[in-house]
C-alpha positions as CSV (number, residue, x, y, z in Angstrom):
1,X,22.2,-31.3,10.4
2,X,25.1,-28.7,10.5
3,X,24.2,-25.7,11.7
4,X,24.9,-23.0,8.7
5,X,28.5,-21.4,9.9
6,X,27.7,-17.4,7.9
7,X,30.7,-15.1,7.3
8,X,32.4,-13.2,9.9
9,X,33.1,-9.5,10.0
10,X,34.0,-8.1,12.8
11,X,34.7,-9.2,16.8
12,X,35.8,-7.5,19.6
13,X,35.8,-8.2,23.6
14,X,33.5,-6.2,25.2
15,X,32.4,-6.8,29.5
16,X,34.1,-10.1,29.5
17,X,32.7,-11.8,26.3
18,X,34.3,-11.9,23.1
19,X,31.1,-9.9,20.3
20,X,31.2,-10.9,16.6
21,X,28.9,-10.2,14.0
22,X,28.4,-12.2,11.9
23,X,26.4,-12.4,7.9
24,X,24.5,-15.0,6.5
25,X,26.0,-15.1,3.8
26,X,28.8,-13.0,1.4
27,X,26.2,-12.7,-1.3
28,X,26.4,-8.4,-2.8
29,X,23.6,-6.7,-1.3
30,X,22.3,-3.2,-2.7
31,X,24.1,-0.3,-1.5
32,X,20.7,2.5,-0.3
33,X,22.8,4.3,2.5
34,X,26.1,7.0,2.5
35,X,28.7,6.9,4.8
36,X,26.9,9.6,6.1
37,X,23.7,7.9,6.6
38,X,25.4,4.2,8.1
39,X,27.6,6.4,10.6
40,X,24.1,8.0,12.3
41,X,23.0,4.0,11.0
42,X,25.0,3.1,13.6
43,X,25.2,5.5,16.8
44,X,21.5,5.5,16.4
45,X,21.6,1.1,17.2
46,X,25.1,1.4,19.5
47,X,22.9,3.5,22.3
48,X,19.8,1.8,22.4
49,X,22.6,-1.8,22.2
50,X,24.8,-0.8,25.0
51,X,22.7,0.9,26.8
52,X,24.1,4.6,26.6
53,X,22.9,7.9,27.7
54,X,24.6,9.5,24.9
55,X,27.6,8.2,22.5
56,X,29.8,9.5,19.8
57,X,31.4,8.7,15.6
58,X,35.3,8.5,16.2
59,X,35.4,6.7,12.9
60,X,34.1,4.5,10.3
61,X,35.7,2.8,7.6
62,X,33.9,0.1,4.3
63,X,35.2,-2.6,4.6
64,X,34.9,-5.2,1.3
65,X,35.7,-8.8,2.8
66,X,34.3,-11.2,2.6
67,X,31.6,-8.7,1.8
68,X,31.1,-4.3,1.7
69,X,30.1,-3.0,5.3
70,X,30.2,0.2,7.3
71,X,32.1,-0.8,10.2
72,X,31.4,2.5,13.2
73,X,33.9,3.3,16.1
74,X,31.8,4.6,18.5
75,X,33.4,5.7,22.9
76,X,31.1,6.4,25.2
77,X,29.9,5.0,28.1
78,X,32.1,4.2,31.3
79,X,36.0,3.4,30.7
80,X,37.7,4.2,27.2
81,X,36.3,0.7,25.6
82,X,35.7,1.4,22.1
83,X,31.9,-0.3,21.4
84,X,31.3,-1.0,17.1
85,X,28.3,-1.4,14.9
86,X,28.3,-2.8,11.4
87,X,26.3,-1.6,9.0
88,X,25.6,-3.0,5.7
89,X,24.9,-1.6,2.2
90,X,21.2,-1.1,2.6
91,X,21.7,0.6,5.7
92,X,21.1,-2.4,7.7
93,X,22.0,-3.4,11.0
94,X,24.3,-6.9,11.7
95,X,23.0,-7.9,15.4
96,X,26.3,-8.9,17.5
97,X,26.6,-12.7,19.4
98,X,28.2,-13.8,21.5
99,X,31.1,-15.8,20.7
100,X,32.8,-17.0,23.7
101,X,33.2,-15.3,27.3
102,X,36.4,-14.7,28.4
């Protein structure tokens, strides 16, 4: 039995791990949110996920490969490391998984 691989959207180093955002398929998703809403959804999720007292959206970019998604870049917490959230066109969040411990 082979595990389903999925589509990698983005990965980055965070606290000694490589976090990877992956979706199960590249099937199109109907867009129901705009950039502003995607930024707010990403910000609220990031505060909970990264356990931040406060965070700021530093930038947002619409990417289209392998699927359409909003890449939200954030700052917050201690240190100057960038944090990320991925919001799909329907407003749902892609939860990252630890791909590798470094």
